[in-house]
N, CA and C of each residue as an Amber inpcrd file, in Angstrom:
protein
   258
 -85.7170000 -30.1410000 -96.4570000 -84.4780000 -29.8260000 -95.7800000
 -83.3600000 -29.8660000 -96.8140000 -82.7500000 -28.7390000 -97.0840000
 -81.7010000 -28.6820000 -98.1210000 -80.4110000 -29.3910000 -97.7070000
 -79.8870000 -30.1790000 -98.6270000 -78.5770000 -30.8030000 -98.4200000
 -77.5210000 -29.7480000 -98.7500000 -76.6150000 -29.5030000 -97.8040000
 -75.5620000 -28.5260000 -98.0690000 -74.2430000 -29.1880000 -98.4250000
 -74.1150000 -30.4720000 -98.0890000 -72.9020000 -31.2020000 -98.4570000
 -73.1570000 -32.6950000 -98.2950000 -72.2900000 -33.4690000 -98.9180000
 -72.3510000 -34.9200000 -98.7610000 -70.9290000 -35.4420000 -98.7800000
 -70.5630000 -36.1700000 -97.7150000 -69.2080000 -36.6850000 -97.6360000
 -69.2430000 -38.1490000 -97.2550000 -68.6980000 -38.9690000 -98.1040000
 -68.6090000 -40.4030000 -97.8380000 -69.9500000 -40.9970000 -97.3970000
 -70.9970000 -40.7080000 -98.1570000 -72.3670000 -41.1920000 -97.9250000
 -73.0200000 -40.5940000 -96.6790000 -72.4050000 -39.5610000 -96.1080000
 -73.0030000 -38.8360000 -94.9840000 -73.6300000 -37.5690000 -95.5690000
 -74.9190000 -37.4200000 -95.3550000 -75.6180000 -36.2330000 -95.8640000
 -75.6720000 -35.1760000 -94.7720000 -75.3620000 -33.9410000 -95.1690000
 -75.3750000 -32.8170000 -94.2430000 -76.5100000 -31.8770000 -94.6620000
 -77.3980000 -31.5890000 -93.7270000 -78.5660000 -30.7380000 -93.9660000
 -78.5440000 -29.5480000 -93.0140000 -79.2700000 -28.4920000 -93.4080000
 -79.4390000 -27.3680000 -92.5020000 -80.8650000 -26.8430000 -92.6190000
 -81.5110000 -26.7120000 -91.4760000 -82.8090000 -26.0310000 -91.3740000
 -82.5270000 -24.6520000 -90.7940000 -83.2960000 -23.6770000 -91.1350000
 -83.0590000 -22.3520000 -90.5790000 -84.1900000 -21.8970000 -89.6660000
 -85.2180000 -22.6940000 -89.5050000 -86.3480000 -22.2500000 -88.6950000
 -86.4710000 -23.0320000 -87.3910000 -85.3810000 -23.6330000 -86.9440000
 -85.4040000 -24.3700000 -85.6920000 -84.9300000 -23.4750000 -84.5570000
 -85.2130000 -23.8910000 -83.3430000 -84.9490000 -23.0390000 -82.1980000
 -83.6200000 -23.3020000 -81.5080000 -82.9030000 -24.3390000 -81.9020000
 -81.5740000 -24.5730000 -81.3340000 -80.6220000 -23.4820000 -81.8060000
 -79.4780000 -23.3700000 -81.1360000 -78.4420000 -22.4560000 -81.6170000
 -77.8820000 -23.0050000 -82.9380000 -76.8860000 -22.3560000 -83.4940000
 -76.3330000 -22.7200000 -84.7920000 -75.9610000 -24.2010000 -84.8290000
 -76.5230000 -24.9120000 -85.8030000 -76.2940000 -26.3500000 -85.8980000
 -76.6170000 -26.8480000 -87.3070000 -76.2710000 -28.0950000 -87.5450000
 -76.6700000 -28.7670000 -88.7840000 -77.0080000 -30.2110000 -88.4490000
 -77.6060000 -30.8920000 -89.3930000 -78.0050000 -32.2880000 -89.2350000
 -77.0990000 -33.1520000 -90.1040000 -76.6750000 -34.2810000 -89.5750000
 -75.8920000 -35.2510000 -90.3370000 -76.6440000 -36.5780000 -90.3110000
 -76.7360000 -37.2200000 -91.4720000 -77.4110000 -38.5150000 -91.5770000
 -76.5070000 -39.5100000 -92.2740000 -76.4400000 -40.6860000 -91.7180000
 -75.6780000 -41.7840000 -92.3150000 -76.5420000 -43.0230000 -92.1720000
 -77.0510000 -43.5330000 -93.2780000 -77.9910000 -44.6510000 -93.2140000
 -79.2160000 -44.2250000 -92.4390000 -79.5590000 -44.9850000 -91.4060000
 -80.7210000 -44.6230000 -90.5930000 -80.3230000 -43.9140000 -89.3020000
 -79.0580000 -43.5210000 -89.1870000 -78.5820000 -42.8130000 -87.9910000
 -78.5240000 -41.3190000 -88.2720000 -78.8760000 -40.5400000 -87.2540000
 -78.9290000 -39.0850000 -87.4060000 -78.3190000 -38.4140000 -86.1840000
 -77.7300000 -37.2380000 -86.4260000 -77.1860000 -36.4530000 -85.3170000
 -77.3650000 -34.9710000 -85.6160000 -77.5580000 -34.2140000 -84.5600000
 -77.6300000 -32.7600000 -84.6110000 -76.2870000 -32.2660000 -84.0940000
 -75.5800000 -31.4530000 -84.8820000 -74.2120000 -31.0520000 -84.5530000
 -74.1340000 -29.5440000 -84.3280000 -73.5520000 -29.1330000 -83.2130000
 -73.3140000 -27.7180000 -82.9250000 -72.1970000 -27.2030000 -83.8280000
 -72.4470000 -26.0980000 -84.5000000 -71.4110000 -25.5070000 -85.3570000
 -70.3190000 -24.8780000 -84.4960000 -70.7020000 -24.1710000 -83.4570000
 -69.7260000 -23.4720000 -82.6080000 -68.7410000 -24.4240000 -81.9380000
 -69.2460000 -25.5420000 -81.4180000 -68.4070000 -26.4460000 -80.6260000
 -67.9850000 -27.7140000 -81.3530000 -68.5240000 -27.9630000 -82.5410000
 -68.2870000 -29.2190000 -83.2580000 -68.5330000 -30.4010000 -82.3300000
 -69.7140000 -30.3960000 -81.7020000 -70.1060000 -31.4710000 -80.7960000
 -71.5290000 -31.9240000 -81.1300000 -71.8450000 -33.1260000 -80.7000000
 -73.1880000 -33.6640000 -80.9150000 -74.1370000 -33.0680000 -79.8830000
 -75.2290000 -32.4870000 -80.3670000 -76.2720000 -31.9600000 -79.4900000
 -77.2610000 -33.0780000 -79.1640000 -77.5730000 -33.8700000 -80.1850000
 -78.5770000 -34.9160000 -80.0450000 -78.3430000 -35.9670000 -81.1240000
 -78.6700000 -37.2130000 -80.8270000 -78.5440000 -38.2950000 -81.7920000
 -77.1590000 -38.9170000 -81.7680000 -76.8920000 -39.7310000 -82.7990000
 -75.5880000 -40.3960000 -82.8730000 -75.2910000 -40.8540000 -84.2880000
 -74.0040000 -41.0150000 -84.5440000 -73.4790000 -41.5760000 -85.7900000
 -72.4150000 -42.5930000 -85.3970000 -72.0960000 -43.5310000 -86.3020000
 -70.9670000 -44.4280000 -86.0190000 -69.6960000 -43.5950000 -85.7930000
 -68.7930000 -44.0930000 -84.9680000 -67.5920000 -43.3390000 -84.5710000
 -66.7960000 -42.8100000 -85.7640000 -66.5610000 -43.6350000 -86.7630000
 -65.7660000 -43.2180000 -87.9250000 -66.4370000 -42.0600000 -88.6590000
 -67.7270000 -42.1650000 -88.9030000 -68.4600000 -41.1280000 -89.6140000
 -68.5590000 -39.8560000 -88.7680000 -68.7210000 -40.0140000 -87.4650000
 -68.7800000 -38.8400000 -86.5930000 -67.4670000 -38.0690000 -86.6320000
 -66.3370000 -38.7650000 -86.6130000 -65.0360000 -38.0950000 -86.6960000
 -64.9270000 -37.2840000 -87.9840000 -65.3870000 -37.8580000 -89.0900000
 -65.3520000 -37.1380000 -90.3660000 -66.2220000 -35.8840000 -90.3160000
 -67.4230000 -36.0170000 -89.7790000 -68.3530000 -34.8860000 -89.7060000
 -67.7880000 -33.7770000 -88.8170000 -67.2350000 -34.1440000 -87.6710000
 -66.6990000 -33.1310000 -86.7600000 -65.4700000 -32.4400000 -87.3540000
 -64.6310000 -33.1850000 -88.0500000 -63.4730000 -32.5720000 -88.7290000
 -63.9530000 -31.6250000 -89.8130000 -64.9490000 -32.0550000 -90.5840000
 -65.5260000 -31.2110000 -91.6340000 -66.0960000 -29.9300000 -91.0230000
 -66.7650000 -30.0520000 -89.8980000 -67.3340000 -28.8920000 -89.2060000
 -66.2370000 -27.9070000 -88.8100000 -65.1550000 -28.4100000 -88.2560000
 -64.0380000 -27.5400000 -87.8590000 -63.4750000 -26.7910000 -89.0610000
 -63.2760000 -27.4990000 -90.1550000 -62.6940000 -26.9100000 -91.3650000
 -63.6160000 -25.8590000 -91.9720000 -64.9200000 -26.1100000 -91.9470000
 -65.8830000 -25.2470000 -92.6360000 -66.7370000 -24.4030000 -91.6890000
 -66.2690000 -24.2040000 -90.4560000 -67.0550000 -23.4690000 -89.4600000
 -67.5180000 -22.1010000 -89.9750000 -66.6170000 -21.3190000 -90.5670000
 -66.9980000 -19.9820000 -91.0390000 -68.0870000 -20.0560000 -92.1060000
 -67.9660000 -20.9990000 -93.0250000 -68.9850000 -21.1670000 -94.0650000
 -70.3190000 -21.6270000 -93.4700000 -70.2500000 -22.5170000 -92.4950000
 -71.4680000 -22.9970000 -91.8350000 -72.1760000 -21.8630000 -91.1080000
 -71.4120000 -21.0350000 -90.3980000 -72.0120000 -19.9050000 -89.6970000
 -72.6010000 -18.8860000 -90.6760000 -71.9040000 -18.6550000 -91.7820000
 -72.4320000 -17.7390000 -92.8020000 -73.7260000 -18.2950000 -93.3960000
 -73.7680000 -19.5940000 -93.6350000 -74.9820000 -20.2450000 -94.1330000
 -76.1250000 -20.0770000 -93.1380000 -75.8350000 -20.3190000 -91.8670000
 -76.8580000 -20.2040000 -90.8230000 -77.4570000 -18.7990000 -90.8180000
 -76.5710000 -17.7960000 -90.8450000 -77.0250000 -16.3930000 -90.8270000
 -77.8350000 -16.0760000 -92.0800000 -77.3320000 -16.4700000 -93.2330000
 -78.0330000 -16.2190000 -94.4930000 -79.3940000 -16.8990000 -94.5110000
 -79.4470000 -18.1130000 -94.0350000 -80.7090000 -18.8550000 -94.0180000
 -81.7190000 -18.1800000 -93.1050000 -81.2780000 -17.7530000 -91.9350000
 -82.1840000 -17.0950000 -90.9840000 -82.6960000 -15.7650000 -91.5410000
 -81.8280000 -15.0240000 -92.2330000 -82.2030000 -13.6970000 -92.7340000
 -82.9220000 -13.7410000 -94.0780000 -82.5100000 -14.6680000 -94.9580000
 -83.0100000 -14.6550000 -96.3380000 -83.5700000 -15.9920000 -96.8080000
 -83.4350000 -17.0350000 -96.0070000 -83.9010000 -18.3540000 -96.4170000
 -83.0300000 -18.9950000 -97.4790000 -81.7900000 -18.5100000 -97.6200000
 -80.8820000 -19.0320000 -98.6340000 -79.7360000 -19.8050000 -97.9980000
 -79.4540000 -20.9700000 -98.5650000 -78.3490000 -21.7970000 -98.0870000
 -77.4720000 -22.1730000 -99.2670000 -76.1650000 -22.0650000 -99.0590000
 -75.2100000 -22.4280000-100.1150000 -74.6200000 -23.8020000 -99.8480000
 -74.1930000 -24.4450000-100.9040000 -73.4830000 -25.7240000-100.7870000
 -72.0940000 -25.4700000-100.1910000 -71.5980000 -26.4670000 -99.4710000
 -70.2560000 -26.4020000 -98.8970000 -69.4980000 -27.6360000 -99.3630000
 -68.2500000 -27.4530000 -99.7480000 -67.4370000 -28.5620000-100.2570000
 -67.3130000 -29.6860000 -99.2240000 -67.2960000 -30.9330000 -99.6980000
 -67.0470000 -32.0590000 -98.7980000 -65.5540000 -32.1350000 -98.4550000
 -65.1950000 -33.1040000 -97.6110000 -63.7790000 -33.3600000 -97.3380000
 -63.1340000 -33.9030000 -98.5900000 -61.8810000 -33.6210000 -98.7790000
 -61.1380000 -34.1230000 -99.9410000 -59.9590000 -34.9220000 -99.4810000
């Protein structure tokens, strides 16, 4: 599973062969969440509140890049890195 970004020890991954709608995975320690790109909401799992706020803000800021990554991955199997929060 390719890491597309890492922010404050939160790893962001994207799979392209899953059956959910556009989403990414966020991991912090042993906690994991599946995040909808379109809605910036948790589909499944959980993260601590502080880390979840960071991930959802990052999703809002980088939505276009995330959607482009999703499309590229589905069509070509290629995923690009996305900048973390600054």
